[in-house]
N, CA, C and O of each residue as an XYZ file, in Angstrom:
588
protein
N    -108.195     -4.655    -52.978
C    -107.259     -5.310    -52.106
C    -106.021     -4.416    -51.960
O    -105.612     -3.743    -52.906
N    -105.446     -4.424    -50.782
C    -104.291     -3.580    -50.490
C    -103.027     -4.188    -51.080
O    -102.765     -5.380    -50.923
N    -102.250     -3.357    -51.756
C    -100.937     -3.754    -52.278
C     -99.875     -3.541    -51.204
O     -99.039     -4.414    -50.972
N     -99.908     -2.368    -50.544
C     -98.907     -2.080    -49.532
C     -99.275     -0.873    -48.696
O    -100.048     -0.013    -49.120
N     -98.711     -0.823    -47.501
C     -98.920      0.291    -46.578
C     -97.544      0.820    -46.179
O     -96.635      0.044    -45.882
N     -97.400      2.130    -46.175
C     -96.140      2.733    -45.774
C     -96.385      3.862    -44.789
O     -97.375      4.587    -44.895
N     -95.484      4.007    -43.835
C     -95.592      5.058    -42.819
C     -94.232      5.730    -42.687
O     -93.197      5.070    -42.775
N     -94.234      7.045    -42.475
C     -92.993      7.752    -42.202
C     -93.249      8.847    -41.183
O     -94.289      9.506    -41.208
N     -92.295      9.031    -40.292
C     -92.336     10.090    -39.274
C     -91.063     10.906    -39.431
O     -89.977     10.353    -39.604
N     -91.200     12.202    -39.371
C     -90.079     13.100    -39.637
C     -90.149     14.314    -38.713
O     -91.231     14.844    -38.460
N     -89.006     14.748    -38.217
C     -88.940     15.993    -37.456
C     -88.857     17.154    -38.436
O     -87.962     17.190    -39.280
N     -89.768     18.090    -38.335
C     -89.791     19.248    -39.228
C     -88.481     20.025    -39.149
O     -88.056     20.607    -40.147
N     -87.842     20.047    -38.006
C     -86.594     20.794    -37.843
C     -85.487     20.263    -38.751
O     -84.628     21.031    -39.183
N     -85.492     18.956    -39.048
C     -84.490     18.395    -39.973
C     -84.623     19.025    -41.344
O     -83.623     19.361    -41.979
N     -85.852     19.186    -41.802
C     -86.093     19.781    -43.117
C     -85.731     21.262    -43.084
O     -85.146     21.778    -44.036
N     -86.072     21.942    -42.006
C     -85.741     23.367    -41.888
C     -84.227     23.570    -41.983
O     -83.768     24.489    -42.663
N     -83.451     22.722    -41.309
C     -81.990     22.822    -41.365
C     -81.476     22.533    -42.773
O     -80.548     23.193    -43.241
N     -82.063     21.564    -43.441
C     -81.633     21.217    -44.800
C     -81.950     22.336    -45.772
O     -81.134     22.658    -46.635
N     -83.129     22.935    -45.642
C     -83.487     24.075    -46.500
C     -82.538     25.243    -46.241
O     -82.094     25.914    -47.173
N     -82.236     25.475    -44.972
C     -81.311     26.557    -44.631
C     -79.938     26.319    -45.258
O     -79.286     27.253    -45.726
N     -79.518     25.075    -45.262
C     -78.187     24.744    -45.784
C     -78.123     24.743    -47.315
O     -77.177     25.269    -47.899
N     -79.142     24.145    -47.966
C     -79.087     23.945    -49.414
C     -80.056     24.814    -50.203
O     -79.936     24.917    -51.424
N     -81.014     25.440    -49.528
C     -81.951     26.347    -50.185
C     -82.767     25.716    -51.288
O     -83.226     24.580    -51.171
N     -82.944     26.467    -52.365
C     -83.831     26.043    -53.448
C     -83.324     24.785    -54.156
O     -84.115     24.039    -54.732
N     -82.004     24.545    -54.116
C     -81.466     23.322    -54.740
C     -82.108     22.070    -54.152
O     -82.470     21.148    -54.883
N     -82.247     22.042    -52.825
C     -82.869     20.902    -52.153
C     -84.324     20.765    -52.580
O     -84.777     19.671    -52.918
N     -85.043     21.860    -52.564
C     -86.469     21.840    -52.904
C     -86.665     21.383    -54.349
O     -87.559     20.584    -54.626
N     -85.844     21.878    -55.267
C     -85.977     21.506    -56.680
C     -85.666     20.039    -56.920
O     -86.241     19.430    -57.821
N     -84.778     19.467    -56.142
C     -84.452     18.039    -56.288
C     -85.490     17.146    -55.634
O     -85.643     15.984    -56.012
N     -86.190     17.674    -54.669
C     -87.162     16.888    -53.908
C     -88.548     16.904    -54.538
O     -89.177     15.856    -54.684
N     -89.027     18.088    -54.912
C     -90.432     18.241    -55.292
C     -90.660     18.150    -56.795
O     -89.863     18.642    -57.595
N     -91.764     17.508    -57.158
C     -92.213     17.474    -58.546
C     -92.708     18.877    -58.911
O     -93.013     19.662    -58.014
N     -92.795     19.211    -60.198
C     -93.261     20.550    -60.591
C     -94.615     20.935    -59.982
O     -94.809     22.081    -59.576
N     -95.544     19.986    -59.918
C     -96.858     20.279    -59.332
C     -96.734     20.623    -57.850
O     -97.431     21.503    -57.345
N     -95.845     19.924    -57.169
C     -95.627     20.188    -55.753
C     -94.951     21.548    -55.561
O     -95.291     22.286    -54.636
N     -94.005     21.876    -56.424
C     -93.335     23.171    -56.343
C     -94.327     24.317    -56.531
O     -94.225     25.352    -55.873
N     -95.292     24.121    -57.441
C     -96.312     25.150    -57.664
C     -97.149     25.355    -56.399
O     -97.474     26.490    -56.049
N     -97.498     24.268    -55.714
C     -98.274     24.401    -54.483
C     -97.427     24.993    -53.360
O     -97.938     25.747    -52.532
N     -96.141     24.658    -53.323
C     -95.239     25.235    -52.328
C     -95.200     26.757    -52.450
O     -95.158     27.464    -51.443
N     -95.213     27.253    -53.669
C     -95.147     28.703    -53.903
C     -96.346     29.430    -53.302
O     -96.277     30.634    -53.055
N     -97.445     28.713    -53.065
C     -98.662     29.338    -52.527
C     -98.861     29.105    -51.029
O     -99.831     29.599    -50.454
N     -97.965     28.367    -50.397
C     -98.178     28.046    -48.989
C     -97.596     29.120    -48.070
O     -96.668     29.839    -48.441
N     -98.154     29.212    -46.879
C     -97.662     30.168    -45.886
C     -96.627     29.545    -44.959
O     -95.911     30.252    -44.249
N     -96.554     28.220    -44.971
C     -95.601     27.521    -44.098
C     -94.746     26.568    -44.930
O     -94.993     25.362    -44.933
N     -93.750     27.091    -45.630
C     -92.977     26.275    -46.564
C     -92.229     25.109    -45.917
O     -92.166     24.029    -46.505
N     -91.662     25.294    -44.728
C     -90.924     24.197    -44.097
C     -91.849     23.039    -43.764
O     -91.493     21.877    -43.962
N     -93.031     23.351    -43.260
C     -94.021     22.320    -42.967
C     -94.436     21.605    -44.248
O     -94.531     20.378    -44.271
N     -94.683     22.360    -45.309
C     -95.092     21.792    -46.587
C     -94.032     20.814    -47.102
O     -94.353     19.688    -47.480
N     -92.774     21.248    -47.114
C     -91.690     20.400    -47.624
C     -91.516     19.164    -46.737
O     -91.304     18.066    -47.251
N     -91.602     19.325    -45.428
C     -91.481     18.181    -44.517
C     -92.591     17.167    -44.768
O     -92.348     15.961    -44.772
N     -93.800     17.657    -44.977
C     -94.912     16.740    -45.236
C     -94.709     16.002    -46.564
O     -94.998     14.809    -46.660
N     -94.216     16.703    -47.578
C     -94.000     16.041    -48.867
C     -92.885     15.007    -48.776
O     -92.975     13.932    -49.368
N     -91.827     15.341    -48.024
C     -90.738     14.389    -47.861
C     -91.247     13.120    -47.177
O     -90.981     12.013    -47.644
N     -91.974     13.278    -46.079
C     -92.518     12.116    -45.369
C     -93.486     11.334    -46.254
O     -93.489     10.103    -46.235
N     -94.307     12.043    -47.028
C     -95.263     11.370    -47.916
C     -94.538     10.529    -48.954
O     -94.933      9.393    -49.214
N     -93.478     11.074    -49.552
C     -92.720     10.334    -50.557
C     -92.127      9.067    -49.948
O     -92.167      8.001    -50.562
N     -91.578      9.183    -48.746
C     -91.036      8.013    -48.049
C     -92.122      6.963    -47.808
O     -91.904      5.774    -48.043
N     -93.287      7.404    -47.341
C     -94.378      6.462    -47.073
C     -94.847      5.781    -48.360
O     -95.134      4.584    -48.353
N     -94.926      6.521    -49.451
C     -95.389      5.951    -50.727
C     -94.429      4.874    -51.219
O     -94.862      3.785    -51.595
N     -93.122      5.168    -51.220
C     -92.180      4.163    -51.739
C     -92.055      2.967    -50.805
O     -91.731      1.868    -51.254
N     -92.306      3.161    -49.522
C     -92.361      2.013    -48.614
C     -93.558      1.136    -48.965
O     -93.449     -0.090    -48.982
N     -94.701      1.761    -49.247
C     -95.890      0.999    -49.640
C     -95.671      0.295    -50.977
O     -96.196     -0.797    -51.192
N     -94.906      0.906    -51.870
C     -94.588      0.274    -53.152
C     -93.658     -0.920    -52.960
O     -93.643     -1.843    -53.775
N     -92.885     -0.897    -51.877
C     -91.930     -1.962    -51.621
C     -90.600     -1.755    -52.320
O     -89.784     -2.674    -52.374
N     -90.366     -0.561    -52.858
C     -89.137     -0.293    -53.593
C     -88.162      0.578    -52.833
O     -86.955      0.497    -53.066
N     -88.655      1.411    -51.927
C     -87.809      2.459    -51.389
C     -87.365      3.331    -52.550
O     -87.927      3.250    -53.642
N     -86.367      4.157    -52.322
C     -85.837      4.974    -53.412
C     -84.724      4.199    -54.100
O     -83.557      4.592    -54.084
N     -85.121      3.092    -54.699
C     -84.207      2.228    -55.434
C     -85.043      1.496    -56.471
O     -86.237      1.757    -56.618
N     -84.418      0.593    -57.178
C     -85.141     -0.234    -58.147
C     -85.896      0.607    -59.174
O     -87.001      0.250    -59.583
N     -85.300      1.718    -59.586
C     -85.912      2.533    -60.636
C     -86.818      3.644    -60.159
O     -87.417      4.331    -60.987
N     -86.944      3.852    -58.855
C     -87.781      4.936    -58.322
C     -86.879      5.987    -57.690
O     -86.047      5.684    -56.835
N     -87.060      7.225    -58.129
C     -86.326      8.355    -57.566
C     -87.292      9.195    -56.744
O     -88.507      9.006    -56.814
N     -86.753     10.111    -55.973
C     -87.576     10.896    -55.055
C     -88.606     11.762    -55.788
O     -89.676     12.038    -55.246
N     -88.292     12.192    -57.016
C     -89.244     13.008    -57.782
C     -90.170     12.163    -58.650
O     -90.904     12.710    -59.474
N     -90.150     10.844    -58.484
C     -91.047      9.975    -59.244
C     -92.388      9.775    -58.543
O     -93.339      9.284    -59.152
N     -92.469     10.148    -57.282
C     -93.729     10.068    -56.537
C     -93.941     11.405    -55.850
O     -92.983     12.119    -55.554
N     -95.181     11.736    -55.601
C     -95.452     12.985    -54.919
C     -96.874     13.067    -54.429
O     -97.666     12.137    -54.584
N     -97.177     14.199    -53.835
C     -98.507     14.446    -53.289
C     -98.901     15.867    -53.641
O     -98.151     16.812    -53.396
N    -100.081     16.009    -54.216
C    -100.659     17.326    -54.466
C    -102.043     17.363    -53.835
O    -102.713     16.339    -53.699
N    -102.447     18.557    -53.458
C    -103.779     18.711    -52.878
C    -104.772     18.979    -53.991
O    -104.508     19.764    -54.902
N    -105.930     18.311    -53.906
C    -106.975     18.608    -54.882
C    -107.676     19.909    -54.489
O    -107.283     20.556    -53.519
N    -108.692     20.285    -55.225
C    -109.358     21.573    -54.982
C    -110.003     21.664    -53.591
O    -110.278     22.764    -53.111
N    -110.238     20.543    -52.959
C    -110.820     20.546    -51.610
C    -109.749     20.474    -50.528
O    -110.061     20.527    -49.338
N    -108.475     20.352    -50.940
C    -107.389     20.249    -49.985
C    -106.986     18.832    -49.648
O    -106.070     18.624    -48.853
N    -107.652     17.849    -50.237
C    -107.324     16.441    -49.978
C    -106.019     16.090    -50.677
O    -105.870     16.354    -51.870
N    -105.065     15.495    -49.948
C    -103.816     15.093    -50.595
C    -104.036     13.873    -51.496
O    -104.729     12.924    -51.127
N    -103.431     13.924    -52.679
C    -103.557     12.828    -53.642
C    -102.172     12.408    -54.114
O    -101.293     13.245    -54.317
N    -101.988     11.104    -54.288
C    -100.728     10.547    -54.766
C    -100.622     10.794    -56.268
O    -101.568     10.550    -57.017
N     -99.452     11.283    -56.700
C     -99.186     11.491    -58.127
C     -97.836     10.859    -58.464
O     -96.991     10.645    -57.595
N     -97.663     10.570    -59.746
C     -96.438      9.923    -60.221
C     -95.872     10.675    -61.417
O     -96.620     11.249    -62.208
N     -94.559     10.670    -61.545
C     -93.900     11.143    -62.765
C     -94.138     10.067    -63.838
O     -94.640      8.989    -63.518
N     -93.793     10.334    -65.083
C     -93.937      9.277    -66.097
C     -93.185      7.994    -65.716
O     -93.717      6.900    -65.902
N     -91.954      8.107    -65.185
C     -91.207      6.911    -64.774
C     -91.894      6.228    -63.582
O     -91.990      5.001    -63.532
N     -92.370      7.036    -62.625
C     -93.085      6.469    -61.484
C     -94.375      5.792    -61.902
O     -94.741      4.750    -61.357
N     -95.065      6.380    -62.867
C     -96.301      5.793    -63.387
C     -96.019      4.447    -64.060
O     -96.783      3.494    -63.906
N     -94.925      4.383    -64.798
C     -94.550      3.124    -65.446
C     -94.258      2.044    -64.402
O     -94.682      0.898    -64.550
N     -93.535      2.418    -63.352
C     -93.230      1.466    -62.279
C     -94.510      1.061    -61.542
O     -94.684     -0.107    -61.196
N     -95.397      2.016    -61.304
C     -96.664      1.706    -60.637
C     -97.416      0.632    -61.417
O     -97.896     -0.342    -60.837
N     -97.515      0.811    -62.723
C     -98.219     -0.178    -63.556
C     -97.503     -1.523    -63.551
O     -98.139     -2.571    -63.440
N     -96.166     -1.491    -63.674
C     -95.388     -2.730    -63.706
C     -95.561     -3.536    -62.417
O     -95.591     -4.766    -62.444
N     -95.675     -2.830    -61.292
C     -95.849     -3.504    -60.005
C     -97.291     -3.956    -59.755
O     -97.553     -4.736    -58.840
N     -98.221     -3.460    -60.576
C     -99.622     -3.833    -60.372
C    -100.304     -3.008    -59.302
O    -101.200     -3.495    -58.613
N     -99.885     -1.761    -59.159
C    -100.460     -0.868    -58.154
C    -101.557     -0.042    -58.805
O    -101.383      0.482    -59.905
N    -102.689      0.071    -58.119
C    -103.816      0.874    -58.590
C    -103.862      2.208    -57.864
O    -102.889      2.962    -57.862
N    -104.997      2.488    -57.253
C    -105.182      3.759    -56.547
C    -104.229      3.889    -55.367
O    -103.820      2.899    -54.761
N    -103.884      5.145    -55.055
C    -103.061      5.425    -53.893
C    -103.780      6.400    -52.981
O    -104.451      7.323    -53.440
N    -103.634      6.187    -51.705
C    -104.240      7.058    -50.703
C    -103.160      7.487    -49.726
O    -102.288      6.699    -49.360
N    -103.227      8.749    -49.306
C    -102.221      9.274    -48.384
C    -102.897     10.190    -47.372
O    -103.826     10.926    -47.704
N    -102.424     10.134    -46.146
C    -102.877     11.077    -45.139
C    -101.645     11.643    -44.459
O    -100.662     10.939    -44.227
N    -101.715     12.929    -44.144
C    -100.597     13.654    -43.559
C    -101.077     14.399    -42.319
O    -102.185     14.935    -42.290
N    -100.230     14.425    -41.301
C    -100.566     15.202    -40.112
C     -99.276     15.679    -39.458
O     -98.202     15.129    -39.703
N     -99.392     16.699    -38.630
C     -98.231     17.176    -37.891
C     -98.664     17.633    -36.510
O     -99.781     18.103    -36.297
N     -97.725     17.472    -35.577
C     -97.981     17.859    -34.196
C     -96.648     17.950    -33.473
O     -95.804     17.064    -33.610
N     -96.454     19.010    -32.708
C     -95.269     19.171    -31.858
C     -93.963     18.935    -32.610
O     -93.063     18.267    -32.101
N     -93.858     19.481    -33.820
C     -92.615     19.374    -34.571
C     -92.409     18.086    -35.333
O     -91.371     17.894    -35.966
N     -93.394     17.197    -35.278
C     -93.304     15.934    -36.021
C     -94.325     15.920    -37.158
O     -95.424     16.459    -37.035
N     -93.939     15.296    -38.255
C     -94.825     15.084    -39.393
C     -94.996     13.581    -39.550
O     -94.030     12.826    -39.442
N     -96.226     13.150    -39.804
C     -96.510     11.738    -40.028
C     -97.246     11.598    -41.355
O     -98.180     12.345    -41.646
N     -96.809     10.629    -42.152
C     -97.470     10.319    -43.418
C     -97.780      8.824    -43.443
O     -96.947      7.993    -43.081
N     -98.991      8.504    -43.875
C     -99.404      7.112    -44.040
C     -99.935      6.959    -45.453
O    -100.843      7.679    -45.868
N     -99.360      6.010    -46.191
C     -99.781      5.740    -47.566
C    -100.360      4.334    -47.648
O     -99.819      3.390    -47.073
N    -101.463      4.212    -48.370
C    -102.069      2.913    -48.656
C    -102.215      2.828    -50.168
O    -102.897      3.646    -50.785
N    -101.571      1.837    -50.752
C    -101.665      1.614    -52.193
C    -102.486      0.352    -52.434
O    -102.276     -0.680    -51.796
N    -103.407      0.460    -53.352
C    -104.293     -0.652    -53.676
C    -103.734     -1.426    -54.866
O    -103.014     -0.871    -55.695
N    -104.072     -2.716    -54.942
C    -103.713     -3.500    -56.124
C    -104.544     -3.001    -57.297
O    -105.710     -2.638    -57.146
N    -103.927     -2.992    -58.451
C    -104.626     -2.526    -59.649
C    -105.650     -3.557    -60.092
O    -105.428     -4.765    -60.018
N    -106.759     -3.047    -60.546
C    -107.750     -3.861    -61.222
C    -107.773     -3.352    -62.655
O    -107.383     -2.207    -62.886
N    -108.207     -4.139    -63.620
C    -108.137     -3.707    -65.019
C    -108.703     -2.314    -65.268
O    -108.095     -1.535    -66.002
N    -109.835     -1.981    -64.685
C    -110.412     -0.651    -64.917
C    -109.631      0.442    -64.206
O    -109.635      1.587    -64.657
N    -108.946      0.111    -63.079
C    -108.112      1.093    -62.387
C    -106.988      1.570    -63.288
O    -106.682      2.762    -63.325
N    -106.375      0.649    -64.010
C    -105.253      1.000    -64.862
C    -105.688      1.952    -65.966
O    -104.949      2.879    -66.298
N    -106.852      1.750    -66.536
C    -107.359      2.643    -67.581
C    -107.637      4.035    -67.013
O    -107.290      5.038    -67.637
N    -108.261      4.103    -65.833
C    -108.544      5.399    -65.213
C    -107.250      6.127    -64.878
O    -107.129      7.328    -65.117
N    -106.280      5.397    -64.321
C    -105.017      6.014    -63.938
C    -104.278      6.529    -65.168
O    -103.658      7.592    -65.116
N    -104.336      5.793    -66.269
C    -103.678      6.249    -67.492
C    -104.277      7.564    -67.944
O    -103.546      8.465    -68.357
N    -105.586      7.692    -67.874
C    -106.253      8.938    -68.246
C    -105.874     10.074    -67.327
O    -105.703     11.206    -67.780
N    -105.737      9.790    -66.012
C    -105.361     10.804    -65.031
C    -103.935     11.280    -65.275
O    -103.668     12.482    -65.251
N    -103.013     10.339    -65.510
C    -101.626     10.762    -65.699
C    -101.465     11.511    -67.010
O    -100.666     12.444    -67.085
N    -102.200     11.130    -68.045
C    -102.132     11.850    -69.314
C    -102.696     13.262    -69.150
O    -102.148     14.223    -69.689
N    -103.788     13.377    -68.408
C    -104.373     14.686    -68.146
C    -103.436     15.560    -67.355
O    -103.309     16.753    -67.631
N    -102.772     14.972    -66.364
C    -101.824     15.732    -65.555
C    -100.653     16.184    -66.419
O    -100.161     17.302    -66.269
N    -100.209     15.317    -67.318
C     -99.092     15.694    -68.189
C     -99.501     16.848    -69.103
O     -98.701     17.748    -69.357
N    -100.739     16.827    -69.597
C    -101.202     17.925    -70.445
C    -101.237     19.227    -69.654
O    -100.866     20.279    -70.174
N    -101.682     19.163    -68.400
C    -101.741     20.371    -67.578
C    -100.353     20.907    -67.301
O    -100.177     22.115    -67.143
N     -99.342     20.011    -67.239
C     -97.964     20.448    -67.012
C     -97.303     20.901    -68.293
O     -96.176     21.396    -68.270
N     -97.995     20.736    -69.422
C     -97.454     21.191    -70.703
C     -96.526     20.184    -71.351
O     -95.652     20.565    -72.130
N     -96.699     18.890    -71.043
C     -95.835     17.862    -71.655
C     -96.559     17.154    -72.760
O     -95.998     16.259    -73.391
């Protein structure tokens, strides 16, 4: 069952101007370490950052929290799996909030066209087995990050 759906649309030029103005400080405050690692490998950094910004907005809209109520911009994110599919990820604080809200799996799709980026997030309600799987995933991700 669906917990929430979130959508965000963003002009890539807004992100380009912000990066130009604030540089790496903006990127470091916005992106989780896993996202920063993927950014380092991309050929289109402004597009990558714009897509992540829109994705984060869509995820917190689907959560129903926005960037408030204990959720910060680096508490949610999107990383591509080995096939290039975007996957929703959480920081330890974001993971705690996800569980507290009863959110299970998260799905995200990203697209861009004519200078616009669109992100759509669908978060599912947690089922007992979802919570166990997600705990294993977040622990594995933390081990890969060296925590």
